[in-house]
Steps between C-alpha positions, in 0.01 A plus 500: 500500500449201725169320431266537791440185717125557468522474112427142390780342290395204294678166562717650773516376853502794762667515841255506787536606856389210731412560861782371719755466217589708199570306178738543204434290188755248364462181300668189619447120413157579349356675811506862598702610803383810700727684734534859637425745775163583669329813377698553176411427135781431250548297187800271432671555168398136411137619505538693178513161310235314696171438312207391713152361436243321698404128540213326675548244770392168362414160631677225318700185515873553518784259413872510472627286224858432389576344162773240451618295202416145476507204260196313353559136489406193692649576831809369671647180372604190712731224414375137492728206588445126497482313828607173342834389346505407139520655146264762363322343202243777411443870576210728397538782257551866626168658540306182568246516782477204742200438721416259774584149399689594191866396458778752556778272373600133478780323684602163378205535272265513803260793511539750782161670543406830662297502815354814666577570863744652756665191648749311284532129497768430756446129561359196327124470550449131524349370824131521574425725796781754411392839619633836394484816295675332205215239510255785486665620183454163336146468622407846380649458159338148440167643586547803269608261223171319542603186687259356766650339814236537766485706810809616703530453871379810682735741675566388852454130427770249573658299228738193530764497233524152335827406326452362142431132514806270441490130415428284808802333652513116561313394806272796491151389603152641476587803702754607240237468215250693706752791544570505119128514433449781740783702347334471157174633644655840592266548793576765760546426866149627572363279225649213706317609814177515326527175314615293811700262278652196665888494499512884488562735789223739586654848516442676832256785508778730582826435303572151378870382532724261327537313835133414485542294184838366605372340813213326345682384185740285696292184575606153616734341251485820282833621352627838630340791301673821412347807680198645316514870389342728764149639394508852371237767547396684182551864522350784298658531155611145491383203293496117548633243253207260501459185284262710288766769440756239411257342248429837350868577477562179307229577247656855451842349458378266252321768296824726495714214372690453828531173680186431698683438838265691736794674636606863450835638613734791455563565139195305386314829465575871546288706736445868411246757588310481184511476119831607352638636181845376380732805487832332422673169456811446711582154395473270188382143439780275609621710784522363847228630747739647750463863397233747404264372225271790421356829607130573537279791580136553558266463199331822596636837385644697784713807546823514693639818641860538640492726819787609712508305818488808713222653298224251546320749731120439491517228227303207641350186378148582371576862420312618185694624205445635156701358216565700179558269202727567210201636292431741787172313601467441872398194697441451869701262717615427847827397677511114532845460645808686626816294480662463848860485396666806357713439184780711373412728206652408163673841470836535657471638844124467493309483820331177606143465358171318577277366237137605527259267310180654377196294390262643248132509597405385148797318352283376210401850388558563136748781569707269713497207263608710202765688693855389432721402791703803589509822711193642671437772755348409837333753721506421876266675731716563805223685698141581443223702672129478412241786527733765641506880460780604259646826345789580266830495678555857384215607742697405806652784705798381717487728811820629666369373834448155353217325343289592191209714411262570199423863402150602422458753209431783757827430664417298801714203584356171612732251677504143357645156574661336198478137408600318184679689213444344155498618140519872587221488753490475880260361753392774750279526804397746762206639698418757228583295190208364308419387155434785255712752695687735256862574589790682338768299312793565275425468137 
């Protein structure tokens, strides 16, 4: 005998007649699809195996997380080369950490120290009044190393470069001696205007020019002088090579065992973003400096994650992640870098990959320090919603005319708009949807 529709049947979802559209039960993709003809009640054969229960609409935070494999280490490595010709006479040990002012290697038995910054040494810093970002690197590092060299000219001020003094030629008079003395002083063009020295050009209030000094330097009976360098305005992010900086450079060079020349050129120091850990040696003492010498990484533990170039999706710098360590403990982190150049995967026919670098929020945590370098799992949050109404995905009814609904225990259908799907739950909203509402769902 057929069971009466009025008789309750535990854990079983019944077909209901809905005004305007009859419905037939079927399960597809985690939601329930209702179809049928108006005014009729029928049950699909699939209904015999459907078990239903109820759930409450909750307010919660929802996030969609995907987990990828990564490697715990010290981040991406970079190769270090020498900017000077010669022979390598010393290299550090693998695993050594080098900080600001420490020597990375030696060439012709001269130490090559590490400086922090973003602009490499691309010219020889010698002449007072030299202005540039490379000078700023030297200035910042000398200050951090504890050397005092006085104040730097302000941004916007004009500085007249002064070539390093050379021995006076025969026949040079008092004017030549005065010029040499001025060069040693390292004063800026604005200092000259303020001091009102005799024999020096007062720089115009606007922009001083080399022609100003040339016209006054040629006096009666004076030998022809070479044109003076044009004054340079100090821009933001630039430093000025003053006499004080040169004196501090000499003191630092003497302390490191280098020749105290007061000059610093390409190859005399290596500029990197910060402290480094020696990851590998690519040369040996006695080798010429023409090739790669060593590879270095950050001193801070990081995680690198290979990611298909076409699957970066919502991964952005600053995204928060959760890292599961080999002992299954978890630490929090964030994306610090995403390589811009796709590299071919190691496996044959592999798709191009990008490298995502993850910094740990507490790299000195005991669980991180004790963890061996190796494989870890990284959970990326690709989407997140806070304080939204959610229900189990099984509570959704996909209507034949389109859209979704939730079913009340009494049979009434409430239309809803869906949002984020994550971890078996879905964000819902609608005029009749509120926290605490009880709805039917599959069990």
